[in-house]
N, C-alpha and C positions, 0 to 999 in steps of 0.2 A: 721162458721169456726173460730176458735180462731186465734189470731194474730200470735202466734208462729207457728201454723200449716201452715199459709200462707207463712211465711218467709221460713220455711223449704221446702215447695213446690217450692218456687221461687229459692232457692239455687240449688235444684236438676235440675230444668228446665234450669237455666243458665249454669250449668256444662255439661248438656247433649246435649245442642243445638249446632249444627254445624255452624249456621249462626249468632247466637246471637239473642237477643230479644230487640225490641223497648219498650219504656215506655207504649205505647198503647197496645202492645201485652202482656206485663206483667199485665196490668190492666184487660184486657179481660180474661186472663188465670186464674187470681185469683178472678175475679168477684168483683173488687173494682174500685174506680175512679182513675184518673191519678195522683192526688195529693198523694193519699195513696200509689200508686205504686212507686212514687218518694221517699217517706219516707222509704219504704221497701228496695228499691235499695240502699239507703244510709246506711241502717243498714248492708246489705250484704257487701257493700264496706269497712266497718270498719274491717271486719274479713277475707275477701277473696280478692285475686287478681282479681279485676273486670276490664276487658279490655273494653275500649270504642272504637268502630269502626264506621266510617262514611261511609254510602253507598250513593247513589245518592240523597236521600231525607231525610234519617233519621239517627239518632244515634242508634247504636246497642250495647248491653252490653253482655258480656260473661265471665264466669269464666274459665280462660285459662287452669288451671291445674286440675288434678283429685282431688276429695275431700280429698282423703287420703293424698295427697301431702301437703295440707293446714295444716294438723295436725302433719305432720312429718318434716316439714321444720324448721331448726334451726333459732333462732333469734340472733341478734347481741350480746346480753348479754350472751347467752349460749356459743357462739363461743369464746367470750372474756374470759369467765371463764376457758374454756379448754386451751386457749392460755396462760393464766396466770399460770396455773399449769405446762405447758411445760417449760415456761421460768424459773419458780422457781426451778424445778428439774435440769434444765441445769445449772443455776447459782450456785446450791449447789454441782455440780459435780455428780449428780445422773443420769447419762445417761441411766442406765439400766431401770429407770422409765420414763425418758423423751422420749426415742425413741419410745415406743409403743404409747404413748399419742400424740407425734408429727405425727406419721403415721395416727392415728385416725383423728387428726385435718386436715391433708391434704385430707383425704377421705371426711370429712364433707364439706370442702370448695370446693373440686372438684365436689361434687354432685350438687352444686348450678349452675344454668344457668347464663348467662351474665347479665340478667336483675336483678336477685336476688342479684348478687354480687354488681352491681352498687348501688342498693338500700341499701344494708347492709354496704358497705365500709365506708361511712362517720361516721355512728354510731360506727362501730367496731374500726375505727381509734381513735375516741374520747375516747372510753372506754379503749382501750389499753394504751393510753397516761395517763389516769387518774387512772389506777389500777395497782398495783404491789404487789407481795407477799413480806413480810418482810424476809430479809436474816438473819436468826438466826445463831449464831456461832455453829459450830459442826464439826464432822469429815468429811474429804473428802477421800473417799476410792473408787476409780474407779473400776467398775465391767465390764468385757468384755461383749459386747452386746449379743454374742452368748451363753453365759453361762446360762442366764435366759431361753432361748429357750430350752436348753438341759434339765433343771430342769422341765420346764412345759411339755415338751415332755414325760419325764419319768412318771410324775404324770398322764397324760392323757392315757398313754399306760399301766399303772399298772406294771411298771418295776422298779427294783432297779436302782440306779445311782452309778457310780464308779468315784473316783477322788483321787488326792493327796491333803492332807490338812496339813497346818501349823497352829497349834493351837495358836502360838505366832509369831510375826515378825521374831524372831531369831531362831525359832524352825525348825528342819529338817522336811520337808514334809513327811507324811506317807500315804500309800494307805488306802483307805476306800471304803467299799461297804455298802450303807445304803438304807433303804426303805424311799422314800421321802414322808413325811407326809404333808408338806405344805411350803409356802413361806411367810415371814413377811418382810414388808418394813417400814422403818422409816429413821432416819439419816443414818443408815446402813441397808443393806439388808441381810437376813438370810434364809438359808434352815433349816427347821425342819426335821431332819432325825433320823432314829432309827437303831442302831447297834444291832446285835444279843444279846439277853438276857440282853438288857439295855433299859432304858426309853428313849423316844424321847428327843433330845437335839438340840441346835443351832449349825449351821456351818456358819460362815461368808462367804458370797459369794466372797468377795474380796480376801480371803485366799485360795480359791479352785483353784486347778491347774489341767488341762487336764481332764476335766469332760466328761463323755460319758455315754450313756444309756447302762445298763447292759443287758445281755441276761437272767438274772435271774428275775423271776416275784416278785413283791412286791408292796403292796399298804397299805394305812392306813385302819384300821377296819372301817366298815360301821358306827358304832356308835361313832367313834372318832370325837370330836368337837373341832376345832381349837380355837374358842372363849373361851370355857371353860378352855382349856389348858393354854391359855395366861393369863387368869384371876387369875391363882394361883401365879403369880409373879408381882412385881412392876418393870416394865421394862423387860429386857431380862435375867437378872441373875437368874439362876435356883438353888433353895435350898429349904429345907423343909419350909412350910409356917408357919408363926407366926400370933398370934392374935394381931392385931395392935389397939391401942387406943390413939387417939389424942384429946387434949382439946383445942378448939379454944377460945381464949380470946375475951371478948366483942368487943375490938377494931378491931378484925379481922373477925367478923361475916359477915359483908356485902360482903367482898371478898370471904369468904368461901361458902356462899350460891350460888355463881355463879361458884364454882370450883368443879371439880371431882377428888378426890385423887385416887379412884379405882372404877372399874366397879361394885363391890359388896358392896360398902360402905353403912352403915346405919348412919343416922343423928339423934341425940337426943338433944332436947332443954334443957339447964341447967338453974337452978334458977337464976344464976348471969347474965344471958343474953348471955352467951357463948354457944358453941355447943360441943357435944361429937361425934367424928367421929370414927367409928369402921369398920374394914374390916380384912380379912385374906389373907395374901400373903407372899411370900418370896421376896428376892431381897433387903435386908436391906441396902446394900451399895448404891444402886441407890436411895432408898427412903431417906436415910440420906442426900445425896447430894441435892435432891429436897427440903427437909425441911429447908435447909439453907435460902431459899428465904422467909420463914415464920417467921424468927427471930422477936421476939417482939409481935407476934400475935398468937403463938401456943406453947403448952407444950406437950412433949411426955410423956405419962403415962405408956404405955406398948408397947412392952415387955422390959424386962431388957436388953436384947441383943441390942436392938435399942438404948436405953439410953446410954449404954456403948460405942457403936460405934459413937454416936453423940458427946460424950465427947472427944473421940480420934480424930475425924475429926475436932472438934472445936480447939483443941490444935494445930493440924497441921496447921489449917487456921491462927492461931495467928502468926505463923512464916512467913506468906506471907507479913506481913506489915513491912515496913522498920522502924527501931527505930528512 
């Protein structure tokens, strides 16, 4: 019998035993000597919770949990990663994202028994102290926690959603009934909704008032792909797509090789050691703002509309510097 087969037999025997097994019983069960049984026990102990119990004369060993539990039990690094996400969303004011993750974290920790918690707590405490998400600058737009539940409920029920919506902070809210196509989360959270005879568009969740599930059915077509829809824009601004061509200068190549400008981009090596980045997308305003961080490493070659917009934005940026 191969060594792996013996170890697997021992794992099942230790998990199915009510009393546990001594080393001599393990050796007899596997048909090996005591020393080999000790080595196999040590291998099992590396991967499973192996309890040691002392009866009147012998030490007995048993795997206390079901084998399934061994493979579904979270480890400290996984819990710490989830906790870091919760804290990052809370710190950025994105409670609409933090709340469901915090609820999941509480359920994960609540499923641990006392022994698992005691074993995990030192590692979890160390990782929590040593890990933190970077707090990037950005908008803070609180969203009522119940609003996300309304939107998700409408999507799951295949119903339209109704609400009052202010397109701008000073605009008068107007009633809308839309088919909910999806939800997008980032610095801000959006509903992708479709009005009659119009293309799907974004609605900022923080500007939605008095949302409720409609009694009118409505859902996205079966073949509608949210990822494909998002890829037609750079960011969230919706406009007709442009063919974008960017030339990365040799001094920016190392950075560009580890950077993704767009999900559909293609990369071409240039004779001078630079790169040519091509993709098709709308959202020139957001793209222009992003490309400011590439000054000195990149040249915009197409389209003309993007070149014009960058010149206008650069002229405005010059006015931000005190004389």
